[in-house]
DOTORZA-856332 format. One record per residue (C-alpha): x, y, z. Coordinates in steps of 0.001 Angstrom, whole numbers, padded with zeros to 6 digits, always signed. Layout:
<pts>
XYZ;...
</pts>
This chain:
<pts>
+020157+015377+094939;+017961+017954+096396;+019989+019517+098987;+022642+019795+096476;+020755+021970+094083;+019451+023684+097228;+022485+025128+098162;+023826+025650+094902;+020724+028107+094632;+020990+029892+097291;+024859+030363+096689;+024185+031547+093143;+024837+034927+092423;+023892+035852+088737;+020538+036846+088038;+019755+033684+085854;+018413+031021+088169;+015882+028987+085750;+018126+026061+085436;+018131+025282+089364;+014730+025968+089593;+013897+023616+086790;+015669+020707+088399;+014636+021270+091458;+010637+021163+090557;+011483+018207+088329;+012736+016069+090630;+010223+017077+093465;+007549+016175+090861;+008680+013043+090604;+007974+011895+094294;+004549+010378+094864;+002011+010894+097694;+005785+012349+099869;+006650+009068+100420;+008047+008577+104464;+010706+008448+105750;+012757+011013+104318;+016345+013000+105022;+014512+015209+108082;+017321+017962+106957;+015039+017969+103772;+013187+020616+106211;+015966+022780+106636;+016204+022700+102721;+012386+023565+102697;+012614+026314+105324;+016026+027897+102976;+013510+028374+099911;+010654+029510+101045;+012674+032026+102391;+014752+032853+099589;+011745+033081+097605;+010502+035817+100050;+013693+037336+099581;+013461+037603+095724;+009687+038285+095912;+010600+042483+095353;+011794+043610+091243;+012194+041406+088882;+014732+038759+090090;+012477+035775+089727;+009461+035600+088004;+005798+034402+089468;+006355+031427+087680;+009562+030606+088953;+008500+031913+092504;+005446+029549+092335;+007821+026257+091575;+010223+027299+094526;+007201+027391+096774;+005952+024254+095209;+009229+022755+096169;+010125+024442+099749;+006037+023226+100446;+006480+019951+099093;+009913+018968+101009;+008178+020426+104203;+005209+017986+104110;+007723+015167+103242;+009573+015333+106213;+006383+015957+108410;+006760+013228+111701;+003641+011795+112468;+002572+013772+115136;+004144+017114+114140;+004113+019983+116412;+002046+022901+116201;+004978+025130+115233;+005438+022755+112042;+001722+022354+111877;+001403+026403+111502;+004347+026416+108765;+002551+023970+106884;-000312+026092+106663;+001341+029309+105779;+003419+027262+103116;+000555+025464+101625;-001780+028425+101805;+000180+030569+100084;+001597+028113+097391;-001937+027793+096220;-002497+031290+095933;+001188+031395+094066;-000152+028590+091717;-003923+030469+091284;-002271+033986+090418;-000501+031853+087152;-003586+030950+086341;-002973+027234+087197;-005791+025801+089216;-005191+022163+089191;-001644+022173+090727;-003155+024961+093532;-005950+022491+094601;-003525+020155+095560;-001738+022497+098018;-005305+023810+099047;-006314+021092+100279;-003469+020168+102460;-003901+023953+103660;-007245+022676+104657;-006092+019632+106846;-003451+021278+108340;-006206+024142+109157;-008349+021506+110469;-005756+019581+112695;-005102+022620+113809;-008637+023693+114745;-008371+019746+116395;-005566+019953+118359;-007136+024008+119711;-010352+022742+120577;-009091+019053+122453;-007110+021143+124667;-010262+022376+126239;-009509+025322+127792;-011540+028593+126794;-009496+031205+127526;-009017+034178+125212;-005683+033053+123980;-007171+029826+122448;-010239+031635+121347;-007296+033662+119654;-006079+031598+117988;-009288+029513+117058;-009902+032420+115531;-006874+032809+113580;-007326+029851+112464;-011086+030347+111127;-010006+033058+109336;-007219+031441+107911;-009574+028443+106832;-012452+031034+105120;-009458+032035+102831;-008542+029254+101604;-012270+027906+100804;-012661+031181+099538;-009341+030032+097382;-010851+026868+096503;-014040+028712+095558;-011987+030777+092799;-010054+027853+091979;-013118+025843+091114;-014397+028784+088961;-011066+028594+086922;-011807+025486+086208;-015353+025727+085174;-016722+023984+087845;-019633+026082+089278;-021204+023564+092025;-018048+023278+093969;-017273+026734+094306;-020847+027332+095492;-020012+024315+098406;-017013+026648+099195;-018370+029966+099419;-021296+028689+101841;-019036+027438+104340;-017212+030956+103769;-020889+032509+104436;-021753+029767+107495;-018309+031413+109000;-019027+034980+109003;-021289+034853+112292;-018096+034048+114276;-015920+036111+111828;-018115+039324+110851;-014863+041309+110050;-014583+039159+106760;-017861+040476+105407;-016546+042932+103179;-013528+040853+101785;-016102+038243+100997;-018385+040572+099732;-015959+041655+097315;-014608+038067+096465;-017940+037286+094828;-018189+040607+092762;-014561+039492+090916;-016418+036305+090694;-019183+038121+089251;-017091+040415+087165;-014859+037188+085739;-018101+034937+085047;-019534+038500+083238;-016124+038855+080970;-016924+034956+080393;-020653+035873+078966;-021486+033377+081735;-024588+035753+082523;-026409+032421+084803;-023068+032540+087433;-022209+035834+087202;-025659+036511+088441;-025422+034364+091143;-022160+035996+092164;-023615+038851+092167;-026726+038410+093931;-024578+036755+096685;-021893+039954+097312;-025091+041984+097333;-026648+039348+100202;-023459+039343+102122;-022377+043203+102030;-026137+043414+103775;-025045+040947+106523;-023196+042834+108492;-023548+046480+107880;-020665+047883+109902;-018044+045887+107858;-019907+045873+104840;-017909+047062+101804;-020061+050400+101681;-022927+051961+100079;-021152+052684+096671;-019762+049530+096268;-023014+047782+097322;-024721+050363+093747;-021655+048793+091824;-022474+045275+092263;-026154+046274+091650;-025206+048309+088585;-023271+045301+087403;-025986+043041+088322;-028600+045034+086225;-026291+045131+083260;-025835+041474+083617;-029460+040636+083219;-030269+043239+080493;-027544+041795+078543;-028299+038085+079618;-032404+038770+077955;-033601+042451+078452;-037483+040763+077763;-037430+037781+080385;-035260+039513+082843;-036298+043141+082731;-037989+043785+085643;-034868+041974+087724;-032529+044429+085585;-035049+047113+086534;-035210+046441+090137;-031816+045876+090778;-030521+049486+089239;-033393+051165+091147;-032314+049577+094262;-028755+050251+093196;-029659+054354+093086;-031266+054392+096518;-028065+052587+097784;-026395+055279+095996;-027395+057515+093026;-024779+058278+090719;-025124+059202+086532;-023846+056069+085415;-027063+054242+087202;-029747+056938+086234;-028371+056246+082566;-028332+052802+082911;-031971+052359+083891;-032991+054429+080788;-031229+051614+078943;-033040+048961+080421;-035642+051070+080088;-035238+051578+076568;-034264+047863+075683;-037421+046453+077270;-039788+049335+075055;-040919+050745+078048;-043571+053770+077141;-042502+057182+076657;-043693+058466+080087;-041353+055784+081599;-038199+056981+079698;-039716+060860+080274;-039714+060287+083749;-036091+058414+083895;-034688+061286+082031;-036196+063679+084708;-034327+062214+087199;-031011+063039+085691;-031722+066660+085705;-032634+066762+088893;-029924+065099+089928;-027711+067559+088468;-025448+065345+086511;-022669+066302+084330;-023306+067583+080824;-021713+065037+079144;-023897+062591+080662;-027150+064214+079686;-025277+064173+076015;-024857+060466+076132;-028634+060537+077002;-029582+061977+073815;-027158+060074+071634;-029170+057069+073231;-032420+058066+072721;-032217+058806+069216;-030269+055322+068506;-033077+053978+070163;-035660+055651+067880;-037146+058184+070358;-036288+061100+068398;-039180+063442+069853;-037680+062329+073173;-034481+062959+072379;-035043+066748+071073;-037999+067566+073474;-035042+066765+076194;-031957+068295+074698;-034135+071556+074800;-034022+071126+078298;-030495+070471+078938;-029708+073568+077023;-031836+075367+078652;-030663+073894+081835;-026710+074426+080833;-027504+077560+079325;-025356+079824+082052;-022315+076752+081493;-019505+077469+079374;-020222+073668+078085;-023614+074637+076360;-021913+075086+072829;-021199+071176+073190;-025144+070684+073320;-025413+072973+070361;-023561+071551+068679;-025077+067708+068892;-028207+069736+068326;-026901+070523+065195;-025425+067710+064508;-028904+065034+065027;-030677+067904+062693;-028550+067074+059805;-028691+063624+060801;-031991+063499+060424;-032559+065566+057214;-033393+068880+058849;-030714+070655+056961;-033001+074197+057148;-033438+073818+060914;-029743+072977+060952;-028409+075919+058797;-030376+078000+061401;-029164+076776+064237;-025252+077125+062874;-026147+081197+061883;-027485+081119+065603;-024140+079373+066876;-022276+082047+064810;-024311+084873+066287;-024071+083388+069863;-020103+082798+069753;-019420+086677+069089;-022201+087548+071603;-021059+086670+074495;-022120+082046+074062;-018361+081547+072935;-017892+077782+071649;-015019+075751+074151;-012159+075099+071304;-013350+071559+071826;-016790+072196+070438;-015853+074780+067555;-013548+071788+066476;-016191+069482+066498;-018595+071479+064680;-015596+072760+062151;-015308+068776+061424;-019281+068896+061261;-019542+071132+058848;-016395+070222+056700;-017870+066651+056116;-020680+068226+055205;-019284+070642+052828;-017298+067189+051490;-020220+065549+050979;-021952+067964+048579;-018842+068490+046641;-018339+064667+045830;-021783+065192+044634;-020799+067820+042561;-022791+070232+044288;-020884+073049+044642;-022816+075722+045754;-024394+074030+048528;-020573+072695+049651;-019353+076327+049493;-022100+077420+051811;-021185+074950+054353;-017427+075668+054024;-018493+079944+054826;-020523+078552+057906;-016870+077398+058889;-015449+080497+057431;-017787+082749+059874;-015943+081316+063080;-012869+083089+061810;-011710+086481+062673;-010356+088681+059844;-006510+088651+060112;-006319+084833+061695;-003434+083076+061059;-004113+079359+061222;-003400+076292+058994;-006885+074917+058923;-007898+078797+057806;-005607+078006+054882;-006898+074514+054291;-010722+076009+054599;-009380+078915+051794;-008476+076210+049539;-011726+073765+049802;-013476+077120+049488;-011195+078085+046151;-011902+074658+044443;-015697+075570+045170;-015422+078951+043740;-013732+077538+040370;-015673+075417+040086;-018729+077555+039977;-016943+079317+037355;-016306+082610+040047;-012403+082812+039221;-011671+086630+041014;-013142+085084+044698;-011294+081712+043944;-008249+084371+043347;-009011+085764+046520;-009805+082973+048653;-006561+081661+047795;-004833+084700+048226;-005971+084301+052178;-004806+080162+051983;-001254+081848+050665;-001541+084428+053819;-002033+081713+056161;+000241+078915+054827;+002436+080073+052534;+004736+077115+051660;+002120+074533+050930;+002055+072163+048006;-001970+072634+048515;-001939+075979+047858;+000407+075992+044988;-001734+073537+043518;-004795+075683+043755;-002677+078862+042219;-001754+076320+039618;-005578+075229+038717;-006054+079062+038161;-003380+079601+036034;-004739+076844+033972;-008283+078352+033866;-006980+081826+032525;-004559+079524+029899;-001074+081985+032011;+001320+078812+031002;+003864+080414+032320;+002192+081039+035870;+001122+077561+036175;+005121+076724+035246;+005932+078405+038098;+003202+076783+040083;+004576+073201+039094;+008211+074022+040097;+007226+075676+043348;+005121+071860+043987;+008249+070151+043294;+010582+071707+045200;+007607+071836+047988;+007332+067738+046846;+011152+067135+048138;+010191+067602+052230;+007321+066343+054399;+003826+067110+053323;+001164+067249+055784;-002235+066108+055050;-005286+067546+053321;-009047+067123+053142;-010058+064390+050926;-011671+066925+048415;-008156+066967+047246;-005961+064426+047576;-005216+060911+049472;-002412+058795+050401;+001013+060563+048569;-000097+063800+048614;+002923+065606+046392;+002881+062756+043588;-000734+062692+043472;-001126+066599+043287;+000916+066372+040607;-000894+063293+038554;-003796+065498+039314;-002066+068846+038333;-001283+067043+034502;-004407+065449+034466;-005627+069510+034667;-003642+070319+031676;-004886+068049+029355;-007932+068105+030189;-007974+072047+029172;-006085+071036+026219;-002378+072122+027622;+000004+070046+026442;+003058+071965+027275;+001832+072815+030999;+000931+068843+031360;+004410+067703+030429;+006058+070123+032707;+003402+068934+035685;+004691+064616+034583;+008196+065975+034366;+008531+067103+037833;+005828+063924+038807;+008915+061256+037886;+011499+063724+039653;+009858+064106+042609;+007600+060134+043454;+008943+057478+045213;+005976+055399+043674;+007621+053620+040967;+004585+052729+039304;+003568+056161+038996;+006574+057504+037400;+006823+054649+034770;+002936+055796+033866;+003911+058801+033839;+006559+058377+031460;+004152+056242+029183;+001974+059688+029250;+005024+062058+028544;+006243+059496+025354;+003012+059606+023888;+002653+063048+023706;+006079+064403+022328;+005286+061610+019805;+002063+062939+019059;+003701+066855+018668;+006458+064853+016197;+004595+063776+013558;+003756+067273+013137;+007083+068417+013593;+010130+069094+010798;+013503+070180+010746;+015085+071450+013885;+011948+071083+015780;+011603+067514+014921;+015024+066681+015991;+014531+068845+019330;+011549+066839+019938;+013551+063797+019348;+015981+064735+022024;+013131+065394+024454;+011994+061587+023779;+015529+060719+023890;+015166+061708+027523;+012191+060109+028689;+013365+056803+027390;+016720+056763+029430;+014540+058280+032583;+012567+055492+031813;+015795+052772+031716;+016825+053830+035136;+013458+053513+036500;+012234+049923+035629;+015963+048912+036506;+014955+049778+039316;+012238+047789+039663;+013467+045184+041542;+010938+041770+041481;+009189+041697+044810;+006238+041824+046239;+005371+045570+045237;+006483+044465+040733;+006175+041235+039522;+008430+039917+036781;+005555+040239+034142;+004443+044000+034832;+008611+044926+034934;+008852+042825+031379;+005651+044477+030148;+007008+047864+031095;+010455+047355+029376;+009170+045904+026201;+006916+048894+025887;+009727+051308+026232;+011952+049106+024136;+009267+048955+021327;+009554+052967+021346;+012949+053353+021332;+013441+050875+018511;+010642+052562+016135;+012071+056299+016897;+015599+055184+015949;+013894+054183+012176;+012909+057178+011905;+016201+058723+012223;+017754+058026+009114;+018996+061451+008404;+020895+061782+012400;+023128+058950+012741;+023769+060051+016030;+020418+059983+017394;+019368+056614+015627;+022282+055103+017342;+020968+056765+020617;+017452+054864+020923;+018648+051719+019043;+021176+051602+022338;+018877+052564+024457;+016233+049712+022709;+019294+047376+023390;+020229+048479+026975;+015837+047858+027940;+015422+044163+025872;+018264+043259+029184;+015456+043968+031184;+013144+041202+029576;+013112+037196+029698;+016023+036592+026595;+013961+034303+024237;+014816+034091+020841;+012466+037049+019923;+014395+039728+022474;+017738+038168+021398;+017326+038891+017717;+015838+042459+018669;+019525+042768+020660;+021697+041531+017912;+019909+044334+015295;+019941+047147+017723;+023542+046267+018218;+024528+046087+014827;+022427+049050+013788;+024314+051038+016339;+027575+050100+015551;+026657+051101+011190;+024963+054095+013094;+028686+055279+014741;+030765+054397+011618;+028234+056758+010034;+028669+059285+012515;+032898+058664+011697;+032690+059592+008237;+030677+062527+008920;+032987+063423+011540;+036200+065159+011701;+039624+063377+012071;+040038+065126+015773;+036762+063028+016957;+036735+059947+014927;+038491+057966+017584;+035503+058329+019987;+032935+056824+017433;+035021+053920+016214;+035262+052831+019834;+031750+052811+020250;+030867+051006+017182;+033861+048175+018516;+031818+048275+021794;+028473+047337+020122;+030381+045084+017833;+032168+042957+020468;+028609+042795+022340;+026816+041743+019232;+029348+038968+018664;+028174+037208+022463;+024317+037793+021845;+025061+036224+018526;+027007+033356+019676;+023960+032602+021975;+021563+032819+018905;+024050+030586+016807;+023650+028238+019871;+019711+028250+019784;+018618+027296+016193;+020232+027372+012339;+020982+030266+011028;+022976+029466+007880;+021215+032550+005419;+021564+035130+007752;+024421+038126+007070;+025342+038760+010545;+028588+037129+010312;+029875+038774+007468;+028096+042283+008485;+030056+041867+011815;+033233+041378+010046;+032687+044344+007981;+032198+047168+011094;+035114+045602+012931;+037690+045945+009685;+035881+049383+009041;+036467+050377+012455;+039893+048583+013155;+041168+049879+009944;+040381+053307+010201;+041765+053061+013812;+044562+051949+012328;+044522+048699+014679;+046879+045638+013700;+044458+043005+014167;+042366+044408+010822;+044492+041859+009245;+042856+038979+011430;+039552+040417+010913;+040061+039664+006837;+040917+036284+007349;+037863+035390+009428;+036515+036742+007046;+037893+034632+004216;+036943+031433+006347;+033507+032374+005915;+031446+029385+003665;+030346+031447+000334;+031779+035051+000632;+030517+037506-001703;+032665+039476-004133;+030351+042559-003341;+031923+042133+000323;+035587+041409-000463;+035313+044820-003401;+033798+047021+000272;+036552+045654+002272;+038760+046838-000629;+037565+050540-000681;+037645+050243+003302;+041270+049216+003600;+042228+052470+001421;+038857+054579+002910;+041041+057670+004659;+042092+057708+007529;+042838+054123+006260;+045648+052705+004635;+045972+048992+004088;+046960+049247+000148;+048375+045299+000785;+044878+044224+002175;+043281+046150-000787;+045018+044282-003247;+044430+040893-001778;+040897+041452-001085;+040728+042625-004862;+042374+039671-006841;+040099+037406-004408;+037050+039424-005738;+038461+038789-009551;+039611+035260-009249;+035616+034560-007909;+034210+036670-010389;+036108+034392-012759;+034923+031748-011546;+031382+032611-012292;+029501+030419-015089;+028983+034089-016719;+031429+036177-015787;+030137+040139-014784;+033088+042200-017096;+032023+045501-016091;+032943+044684-011875;+036257+042259-013127;+037287+045528-015097;+036790+047715-012259;+038706+045078-009912;+041794+045475-012572;+041147+049167-012465;+041665+049490-008970;+044527+046830-008933;+046705+049107-011238;+045689+051899-009938;+047147+050653-007068;+049807+048891-008239;+051373+051319-010623;+054673+053494-009620;+053381+056838-009474;+056859+058435-008923;+061087+057431-010143;+061474+056005-006332;+058494+053297-006974;+060137+051801-010268;+061018+048305-009604;+061012+045153-011699;+059123+043137-009320;+056607+046069-009392;+056087+046099-012726;+055971+042832-013264;+053100+042560-011092;+051165+045379-012726;+052276+043088-016318;+049704+040421-015238;+047337+042516-014650;+047225+044361-017646;+047111+041028-019560;+044029+040134-017437;+042609+043496-018344;+043517+042795-022046;+041885+038688-021630;+038879+040446-020938;+038664+043150-023706;+039059+040734-025685;+036379+038649-024754;+033706+041359-025174;+034955+044445-027448;+032119+045887-027534;+030982+046231-024474;+034335+047103-022903;+034024+051278-021671;+035583+053223-024381;+037004+055487-021639;+038285+052439-019570;+040365+051296-022337;+041368+054928-022840;+042742+055125-019372;+044543+051469-019412;+046100+053197-022206;+047361+056303-021234;+048899+054802-018200;+050401+052167-019627;+052055+054531-022324;+053348+056713-019291;+054600+054137-017750;+056620+053522-020815;+057788+056734-021068;+058799+057110-017245;+060812+054620-018108;+062038+055857-021075;+063157+059079-019438;+065610+056436-017021;+066969+054958-020139;+065459+051561-019364;+065042+051573-023460;+064037+047701-023736;+061175+048151-020651;+060392+051365-022582;+059469+049905-025635;+057570+046903-023779;+055412+049486-021972;+054794+051407-024722;+054450+048616-026773;+051206+047690-024659;+049438+050854-024596;+049914+050535-028466;+047948+047474-027944;+045317+049286-026952;+044537+051206-029596;+042600+048734-031852;+039915+048679-029154;+039715+052730-028954;+037102+052797-031714;+035829+056307-032599;+039199+057578-030672;+041699+055453-032393;+042678+057349-035720;+043321+060148-033321;+045286+058647-030730;+047031+056769-033527;+048065+059291-035357;+050146+060735-031948;+051291+057775-030743;+052652+056308-033401;+055037+059215-034044;+056306+059280-030305;+056909+055491-030846;+059012+055429-033815;+061271+058179-031600;+060926+055787-028741;+062094+052876-031160;+064735+054931-032595;+066220+056170-029691;+066549+052528-028582;+068018+051184-031585;+070895+054228-031090;+071101+053023-027696;+072008+049505-028734;+074171+050447-031219;+075907+052613-028982;+076450+049777-026394;+077954+047613-029020;+080622+049822-029959;+081780+050195-026169;
</pts>
């Protein structure tokens, strides 16, 4: 199977060999101690695998771990095929494969497997060495071969030492390394290799904070390097070893090992003096509490040795950090003198200034800065790096004074920074500096100087939002509303693009939106409400922070509400329209606040609720403006949809939709006929949604006394009637199906049926008849309302011309008149005299109409009906009786003549 897998691997062309390598590794790992005999042909497989791995080691064909596994398999197969007495060639192959396989596993951080192959390599090396020795031939070739074997053995032993260290077995690694040292007398050329190996062990153990082990290996490295100066790694390497050894002692326990640390670093500096060695010596002296004189001697060595300025300055910082302030300043002065002609002197001067300021010596620090400014323009110009460092130092100092509200001091430090800029120089940092100066000047009430500073900032960086912000602050200070508005507009435009960072004196993150927010705050603090609203509006347009926008909208709403209370007439309406626009924006922003990591559901609900209540209260204050009332109620409903649908919210939604529908109908009544359909359609939409909300509500409890059903049907009836919708009859039927329909509702339906543009006389009469019937069923009928119903029925039914005279119609109206007579007879004193006169007149006129049509019997009947009302007229009875009696006699006379004529014929 192994042979088959090997052939497959060797023939496989694709890049992914991992599966076959894993199978080979798994199969070979199952063999215990390489039992023999095995197939001799496996040796060929082993060699082929080994060569294949060698060809794949360049590039990324196989990774380090895969290479280790292939070598593992190849080496194991070779040892499996080992005969009882292997040839020298076979043993050499075994040594090569075992040592390299062990080394590869070490590189893969797997020392346990590496040990197994390293032991095999040692065993094979000893076998080969024994054979070479047993020959007894002391020729040059034999000695050369024995030397090669010893060299290979030394390498393998060093690998075993490394493996032991990786496994935390210090003693075993020491034993291996001792064997290597013993071999150096015969292999002097390996001195450098072994010294560096011990140094690497020292580095590894130092990184693991195993200071005792590290000191041992570093000492070994140095000692081995001294064993043969010809093949030593060199003085610089030896010094490097000693410096690390000194560092180990320093970090291990400086108090206990300070002598050893000093000896090691002193020895290192004798081997090869270097800046890092001299610096390390000072570190050790400081750590072990050496006297100032000893430390002074150490720093003197630095100047004598001509170390770079950077090392000298690092030493100064080290001295100050260890509270050797006097030494530090003294040494720094000498450093400045020593490097006086160096172009890097500015770096030292800046450090000197920084240390003075850190120690609270501001007067000396200011004097030093003034000297540096003078020198900068008289031949001792600072390097760009030093100048940048100094600017940062000065700005930081200014910032601290600014935060402490010590604006005059802050301005002085900014002015120091300005002193390094030439007149007319253009640079973004100069613009920032001038803006910061302007901020200080504004706080110091020096408005004209602040203007000059901002003018300079605008010259250097005209398209900066921060410059516009400073212009805005000045405009607010001058109460110039127009200029403040221009600045806010400019800030809004600049906020649409990327904004570079600015000094923390003005803003932190989200520069544009934070600036606009701060602009609004400044305006409010200066009681400039219009300007504040302009800034907040710009913030709402440009900020991507939903929470910030909603906070700004809340502020805007509060500001508008405060002005609304004092407004009247057209001004009040304009204020309401502004409020409406803010609430619409709030609806949009809250809708976009999808609950997630940044926005909790409770937070979104709280925002929606707050704006919903504002919309509701605003709607209630719009009684004289139905269009605004409708819009506010619709907004309140839409915002409530973003809240959890509990009972209270649903009740609010229902009321909002009812009121919106009512407002739309009211608008329709006041609108020209051409635009009524739009209002009616909107009303119907609100009604339909309200039905759905109402159904949900009714399913949650008992609402038997709630008039919502009636109101919805009334509103729907009106809308459909005025739209001439045939479904209006269905709506009336639904209304009549309700329990305990009130007569007032039916009378309203009757009125709506005929309210232009609606014209449904049949529905009107149906509603009136049912209403009259309900009135009469009352224990004590309301005669006035009964009379009104009859009046309207008669008015709707009486023929108005010749073409409308029909027997059926007359019969219907006659019944209504009989109803009217019964009402009058029941309480003649309570019946209106004018209503009686109207009934009399309409009946009489109907009789005359019939008389003109030669319908004499009907004419007599209707005229007689009219005459029957005379007794109820009261004060008007005598006057009307005289007039009507003559006419009635004439009607009767003509009726008799007509009858006689008919008889004769």
